[in-house]
N, C-alpha and C positions, 0 to 999 in steps of 0.2 A: 563594676570600676568605671565610673561616667564621666567623659573629656569633656573638655566645654561647649564641644559641638552638640552633647547630647545635653547639655545645661540647655543652651540656646534653643535647638529644637523643643524642646518643654516647656520654654518662654514662650515661643511662637505658637504652642500647642494652646497655651492657656494652664497647663499643667501645674507651674509654678510661676507664681510673682517675681517679678525684675526686682524689686526688694527683698526677698527672700533667699532669690541667689548669689546678691551684694551681700547678704549676711553668712552665709555660707565663706562665699570667700573669703571674708574676713576673717571667720573662726579659722578655717586650713589654714590661711598664712599666720595666723596667730599659732595655732599648735604646732605647726610645721619650722615655727622660728623661722620662716624667710618670707619674701613675697610670693603670690603663684606667677607674676612675670618671670622672675627667677626661677621657677620650678621645671619652665620650658616643656608644659606640658602638652604627650601625643598619645593618642588610642593605639595600640601592638595589640595587646590581649586581653578579651575582658573574661577570660574564664579559659578553661584545660577544654570545653569544647571550641574554643579556636583554632587550639593546638591540634586537636581531633581532626578538625574538617581540613584543616591547614595539609594535612598528611594526606590523607584520604585524594584532597584534589589533586596533590601532587601526585602521586599512585596513578587515577586516571590520567592525567593530563600526558606522563609518561609512555603509558601504555598507548593512548592514541597516537601520541608523536612514533611511536616504532612502528605499530600496525601501518599506519599512512606511511610512514617512509617505506614499508615492503613495497608500497604502489608507486611514489614519486616523492622524494624530501621533502619538494614542496608540498604537497598532499597533508602528508603529518604534520609540517610548521602550521598550512590553513587549518586543519583540523585542531590543535591546539589552541589558535585563535578562535574561532565558532565556540565550541566547549567551554574556553575561558568567560567570553560574553553570558552563556546559558547558564553557567554556575552562578555569574553574579548577579542575575536577575534575582534569584532567590536567596543566594546565601549575600549579596551586600546589598538589593535594593530591599528584600522585603527582612530578611534578619539586623541587617547592620553589623555584620560580624566584622570586626578590622582584619587582623592577619589574616584570613582566604579573602578580603578583599585586597589587601599588598598585592598577594601572591596572584592573584586572577588577572589585577589589571597587569601586572609585569608580563604574565605569560601569555594574555590576550594583545600586547604592543609589540614584545619580542617574534611572539609567532606570526604575526604580520609582519615585521620587517626581515623575519627568515623566509617567510614563505615569498615574497617580494621579490630577494635577492637571489637565492636559489633557484627561485623561477625564472629570472631573469638569465643570471648567467650560466646557469645551467651546468652542466661538464665543464670541468675547469681546462679539460686537454681540447678544448675546443676553441681556448683562445693563445695566441702566441704571443713571442715578447715584446709585440707593436702593440697590443691591445689592452693595455693597460687605462687607456682613458676611456674605454667602452667600458670595462667594469666598474670605474672609478664613477661612472654616470649613471650605472645600474646600481651600486652604491647610493649614490643621490636619492634617485627617484625610491629607494627602497626606505630612505629617511623620511622624506612626504610622504610618502605612504603610511608609514608606521605612526609620523605627527596629526594624521586626517585622523587616523583611528582612534589615536588617544584624543583628540579632542571631543569626536564622538561619541567616546567613553564617558567624557567629563560631563559632557552635557546632559547624556544616563543617569551617569549615578554620584559624578562628583565626588569620587574618592581624593583624597589631599594631595596623593603622591602623583597623579594621573599629570598634573601642571609639570612635574618635575622629568615626568619618562617622557611626554611629548617634549622640552624643551632638549634631551638627548637626545631625543630621534633629531630634532633641526639640526643639531651640533654635527650629527654622523651626514645631512643631507650638505648642510654648508661645506663639512671636512671634504666631501665623496666629492659637490660641483668645482671644489677651486682647485684642488686634485685632477682631475678632469682636463680642468682650463690649463694647468702648468704643466709638471712632467708627466702627470698619469700615474704614476710609481709612485705610491704613497712610504714606501721602504727603501727611498733612492736616498742619497746620503743628502745630495744637495736640497731635497724637499724636507727633512727633518726641521731645520729652523721656522723653514714659513709651516711646516702644519703646529711648533710650539708656539709661534706668535697667533697662529686662527686660533688655538684652543687656549691659550691666553686669554685673547680678545673674547673666547665664547665664554670662559669664567666673570668674566669683568661686567659683561650684561647679563650672567645668570644672575651672578649676586644683585646686580641693581633689580631686575625683576624681581628677584625675591625681598629686595629692601623695601618695594613699592607696594608687595601683599601688608609687608610687615609694616607698616606708616599707616593703612587702611585700620589694624586693630590694634594699637600701640598696647593694648591693655590685655590681649592676650585670648579675647574671650568668644572669639568665632575661626570657624574652615577657615579663614583669611591667614592664623596662626599656623595652622597645619602643612597648609600647603608651602609656606615660606619656609618653615622646618626642612621640608625635602629639597625645596631648591637652595638651600644654603650647603646644606647633606652635598648636591652634586657641582655647587659654585668652586667648595674649596680645592677637589683635586682639580679640577681644570685650572685653579688660577697656579699651584701650587706645583704640577709636574712641570707644566714648560718651564718653567723655573731652575727646578732642581734640574732637571731631566738638562738644560744648559752650564747647570755647574759638573754634570759626572755624574750627580746620585744614582743615575738609573745604572750605568755601564757597570757598577759590580766593585769600581775602587773609589776611594773619595779622600782626598787629601785633609790634612787635618786643617788646614784653611776653608776647605770647603765643609767639611763638618762644621766649624763653628760657622761657617755662616751660615748653612741650613737652618741650625738652633737658633740664628740671629734672624729669619726671615719667621718660624713657628711663633718668638717669642711677639715678632710685628703683628701678627695672626690675632695671636690672643690677647692683641692688646683692641683690634680691633671687635674679635666675637667678645670681648670684654663689654664694648662700650656698646653695641647692638643687642648685646643678650644673647647672643648664639654661641653654645656650646659645638654645635653641631660643623659648624666651622672648624676646630681643633679639631675633631673626631676623627674627620671623612681625610685629613692630609696626615695623622699621626703616623702611620707608616713612615715616613717619607724620615720624621726625629729620633723614628727607633732607630732606622737605618744608619742614619748621620752619627747619632750615639755608638751603635755597636761598632763603627770602622772607627769612630776615635777611640773606645779604648783597645780597640784591637791594636794601633798605633801605638798604644803606650806597653803593649804587653799581658795585656790581660784576656789571652787569646781566649783560653778555654771557661774564665766565666763575663766575657764581654757582654753575649745576651744578657745573662741575668743581670749585671750592673746598668745595661741600658734600661732594661723593665723596670728596677730599682729606682733610679735616677726620675726618670718621667712619670712611673706611676705616682711616687713618692710627691710629687712637684705637682701632678695632677689634682688628685687628693686633697692636696693643702690648699691649692686652687680653689676647691668644691666647697672643703667646709667654708673658706673666708671670701665665696663668692660677690657676696654682695658689698663688703669692704672694701674689696679690687673691684671694684664697679668702678664706687664711688669718689675710687683714687684714680680713676682714667676719664668720668662724664664731666664732673666739678669745672676742671679745667676746661671744657670746651665750650665755642661759644654758642651762647642762650638759644640763637636760632636754630641750628643744630639738636642741642642737647633735646629741645622740644619735637620734635621728630623721632625722637629715641623712646623705648621704653623705659617710667619715670621709675626713679629709683625709690624706693619705698623706706618706710620709716625703721624694719626691722632687719638687724642687723647680728652676726656671731659675734660676740665679744672675748676676746683671749681673758 
């Protein structure tokens, strides 16, 4: 399997002519009865060797974390980060393997964050009830270190998910910093509303950042589209989780009105996803609507089959939407102002008809 980034690299290297690549894209669009923009391509697995290397890498990194942890926990985390960078020098920079590159990036950024946080915080017994601000400050510092590491990794390897990982590290730094500047206790009931507001604002900022990457490549033919995909995948839960937390979905019990509101919000999110042609927005917030439907069916007495009924309803709806994605996009995009539609992925001429 070859991604749009591979085709872009082949054109840059002179192995393919731009006209030939355009003809290939047009052929694939006609063959699959949809536009390639609507397919939302990103490379995950190029072959079974990706899975093989990913499994081996995970085993190695777990062993390093375990053995390093016998010395000091932060040593194990730092060892994971160092090993992940070293492995990326070959499997990412030389072999350009998709799945191992993603795992190694996450291990590198997570290892940096873990090493910094564990090293700074140390033994939790060293902190008392009045030291929450210190812990929150250390978390903020760890987030900044992880973000800096993500930036260095991006400059070296250009793995698309790196930008989203750096954005997540920045969100952790902001949450830690604001928590340290206020109550210091992220689990304080009075802090939950502030925390939800921070996450919601971070989600909107991440969404805007993703759209900035998307608008640079509305035809989705370069690595920018892959970067935007991962940013949208991060933005959705940051946006919907605070809203649903305020409704009370995360507390375990949900009223009929709350369930209806959750479903309504998900439909609104689906409209946005259709407009910008990004299924990732819907997928990463899917768990909330499943939870809401589950609670709704349970309230109407279908206790034993509520999970199955929720899965049946949402699964059928998503499959139907996928089959008629282009048609649904047309209904959503065409009424929008011309100035806005010009910045969105173009509507193709191929559509699925009933």
